[in-house]
C-alpha positions as CSV (number, residue, x, y, z in Angstrom):
1,M,-1.8,-29.9,8.8
2,S,-2.3,-25.9,7.8
3,A,-5.1,-24.1,9.8
4,W,-6.3,-22.8,6.5
5,P,-7.5,-24.4,3.6
6,G,-5.2,-24.3,0.4
7,A,-1.1,-24.3,0.1
8,A,0.7,-24.3,2.9
9,D,2.6,-21.0,3.8
10,D,5.9,-22.3,3.2
11,E,4.8,-23.2,-0.5
12,V,3.7,-19.5,-1.2
13,A,6.3,-17.6,-2.5
14,W,6.3,-13.8,-1.6
15,P,6.6,-11.5,-4.5
16,H,9.7,-9.5,-4.7
17,D,8.0,-6.5,-5.6
18,A,5.2,-6.4,-3.0
19,V,3.4,-2.9,-2.2
20,E,1.3,-2.9,0.9
21,V,-2.0,-1.3,-0.6
22,G,-4.8,-1.7,2.5
23,R,-5.7,-3.4,5.7
24,I,-8.6,-5.8,6.7
25,V,-10.7,-3.9,8.9
26,D,-13.3,-6.4,9.7
27,A,-15.8,-9.3,8.4
28,W,-18.2,-8.3,6.2
29,G,-21.6,-10.4,6.2
30,V,-22.0,-13.6,7.0
31,K,-21.0,-15.6,4.0
32,G,-16.9,-15.2,4.6
33,W,-16.1,-11.9,2.9
34,I,-13.6,-9.2,4.4
35,K,-13.8,-5.6,4.2
36,V,-10.6,-3.8,3.4
37,Q,-9.4,-0.1,4.0
38,P,-7.7,0.7,1.0
39,Y,-4.5,3.2,1.2
40,S,-5.3,5.1,-2.1
41,A,-8.4,6.9,-2.8
42,D,-8.6,4.8,-6.3
43,P,-8.2,1.2,-5.3
44,Q,-7.7,-0.3,-8.5
45,A,-4.3,-2.2,-7.2
46,L,-7.2,-4.3,-5.1
47,F,-8.8,-5.2,-7.9
48,S,-5.6,-5.7,-10.3
49,S,-4.5,-8.9,-8.7
50,R,-6.8,-12.3,-7.5
51,R,-3.8,-13.1,-5.2
52,W,-3.5,-11.0,-2.1
53,F,-0.7,-11.4,0.4
54,L,-1.0,-11.0,4.0
55,Q,1.0,-10.0,7.1
56,P,-0.2,-9.9,10.6
57,P,-0.8,-6.6,11.8
58,S,2.0,-4.2,12.9
59,G,1.2,-4.2,16.4
60,P,0.4,-6.7,19.1
61,R,-2.9,-9.3,18.3
62,P,-5.3,-8.8,20.9
63,A,-5.4,-11.4,23.4
64,A,-7.8,-14.2,23.3
65,K,-10.8,-14.3,26.2
66,P,-9.9,-17.2,28.7
67,G,-11.1,-20.4,27.6
68,A,-10.8,-19.4,23.8
69,P,-8.8,-21.7,21.6
70,A,-5.9,-20.0,20.5
71,A,-6.1,-17.8,17.1
72,A,-5.0,-19.4,14.0
73,P,-2.2,-17.8,12.2
74,I,-3.1,-15.5,9.4
75,P,-2.5,-17.3,5.8
76,R,0.2,-16.1,3.8
77,L,-2.2,-15.8,1.1
78,L,-5.5,-15.3,-0.1
79,K,-7.1,-16.1,-3.4
80,I,-9.8,-13.6,-4.3
81,T,-13.0,-14.9,-5.9
82,Q,-14.8,-11.5,-5.9
83,A,-13.9,-8.0,-5.1
84,R,-15.9,-4.5,-5.1
85,E,-16.0,-1.3,-3.7
86,H,-18.5,-0.6,-1.0
87,G,-18.6,3.0,-0.5
88,D,-14.9,3.8,1.2
89,W,-14.2,0.6,1.7
90,V,-13.6,-2.9,-0.7
91,V,-15.3,-5.6,0.1
92,A,-14.2,-9.5,-1.0
93,C,-14.2,-13.0,-0.7
94,A,-11.7,-15.7,-1.1
95,Q,-11.5,-19.4,-1.7
96,E,-9.9,-19.7,1.9
97,L,-12.5,-18.1,3.8
98,P,-15.5,-20.2,4.3
99,D,-17.5,-18.4,6.9
100,R,-17.6,-15.1,9.1
101,T,-15.7,-16.8,11.4
102,A,-12.7,-17.6,9.4
103,A,-13.2,-13.7,8.2
104,E,-13.1,-12.2,11.3
105,A,-9.9,-13.9,12.2
106,L,-7.8,-11.6,9.7
107,K,-9.1,-8.6,11.3
108,G,-5.9,-6.1,11.2
109,A,-4.1,-8.1,8.7
110,R,-1.8,-6.1,6.2
111,V,-2.6,-6.4,2.4
112,F,0.0,-6.5,-0.4
113,V,-0.2,-7.2,-3.6
114,S,2.7,-7.6,-6.4
115,R,3.9,-4.2,-8.3
116,A,3.8,-6.2,-11.4
117,S,0.0,-6.7,-11.2
118,F,-1.2,-3.0,-11.1
119,P,-2.8,-1.8,-14.2
120,T,-0.9,0.5,-16.6
121,A,-0.9,4.2,-15.4
122,A,-2.2,6.7,-17.8
123,Q,0.2,8.8,-19.5
124,D,1.8,11.9,-16.7
125,E,0.0,9.6,-14.1
126,Y,2.0,7.9,-11.3
127,Y,1.5,5.4,-8.7
128,W,2.7,6.9,-5.2
129,V,4.9,3.8,-4.5
130,D,7.1,4.7,-8.0
131,L,7.6,7.9,-6.3
132,I,9.0,7.3,-3.0
133,G,12.7,7.4,-3.1
134,L,13.0,9.3,-6.4
135,E,15.7,12.2,-6.2
136,V,14.7,15.8,-6.7
137,V,16.2,18.5,-8.2
138,N,15.5,22.1,-9.4
139,R,15.8,23.5,-12.9
140,E,19.6,24.6,-12.0
141,G,20.3,20.9,-11.0
142,A,20.6,21.7,-7.8
143,P,19.9,18.7,-5.2
144,L,16.6,19.1,-2.9
145,G,16.5,15.7,-1.6
146,R,14.9,12.6,-1.9
147,V,10.8,12.0,-2.0
148,T,9.7,10.2,1.6
149,D,6.3,10.5,1.1
150,L,3.2,11.9,-0.4
151,L,0.5,13.7,1.3
152,D,-3.2,14.0,0.1
153,T,-4.2,17.3,0.2
154,G,-7.6,16.9,-1.7
155,P,-7.3,19.2,-4.7
156,H,-4.0,17.6,-5.3
157,C,-0.8,15.8,-3.9
158,V,2.3,17.1,-2.3
159,L,6.0,15.6,-2.3
160,R,7.4,15.2,1.1
161,V,11.3,15.7,0.4
162,Q,14.0,15.3,2.8
163,A,17.5,16.4,2.4
164,E,20.5,15.8,4.5
165,V,22.4,18.9,5.3
166,P,26.2,18.4,6.5
167,G,26.4,19.1,10.0
168,G,22.9,19.8,10.6
169,E,19.1,18.2,10.9
170,A,17.6,17.1,7.4
171,I,15.3,19.6,5.8
172,E,12.1,19.1,4.8
173,R,10.3,20.1,2.0
174,L,7.0,20.2,0.8
175,I,6.4,20.2,-2.7
176,P,2.9,20.2,-4.7
177,F,3.0,17.8,-7.1
178,V,1.2,19.5,-10.1
179,S,2.9,21.0,-13.4
180,A,3.1,24.3,-12.2
181,Y,5.9,23.1,-10.2
182,I,7.0,19.7,-11.2
183,D,8.9,20.1,-14.9
184,S,9.0,16.1,-15.3
185,V,9.3,12.7,-13.7
186,D,11.8,10.1,-15.3
187,L,11.5,6.9,-13.5
188,A,14.0,5.2,-15.3
189,A,16.5,7.6,-14.0
190,R,14.6,7.8,-10.7
191,R,14.6,11.6,-10.9
192,I,12.3,14.3,-10.8
193,V,12.9,18.0,-11.8
194,A,11.2,20.5,-10.1
195,D,10.7,24.4,-10.2
196,W,11.6,25.1,-6.8
197,G,14.3,27.3,-5.1
198,L,16.9,25.9,-2.3
199,D,15.6,28.7,-0.1
200,Y,11.8,28.1,-0.3
């Protein structure tokens, strides 16, 4: 019998387009709510789906106190019944979490949702996850590298672009993701055109 209410983990299909969107940092209140640290300043991805998929923390779980029962495995799926912003956090409750003890057991769990459930982005707006891996070229068509990450500097985001150099180490370029430097983004072609020199 599963340690958690609901479907057994082997019955839960992991979405092929799962995107990590946050981390459970603690229980919230006494009624089984959880507090989540979203990975985006705009946590709409967490609100767009009522099915949150979980994975254990990437590091080892803390050891149980002597004499304490072994921790139950983290459920693979939470069916969210309510979620709302609370300062810099998102707080939520799920069918599988009847009380604070159950919520506390999820501390550190990584939260994923299906990319297909994300709200549609406005024109000229993009989700970070969609930009990772895109090829970047300049106006002359010279390759600048591929997007490996984005940095949030406050006023705007910056693309981290890495290029392999034959016989040398990889070169990293930091290109502001603003219209002054970005001419176009073509998600279908997986290509970004930037006004950026090879020697910048």
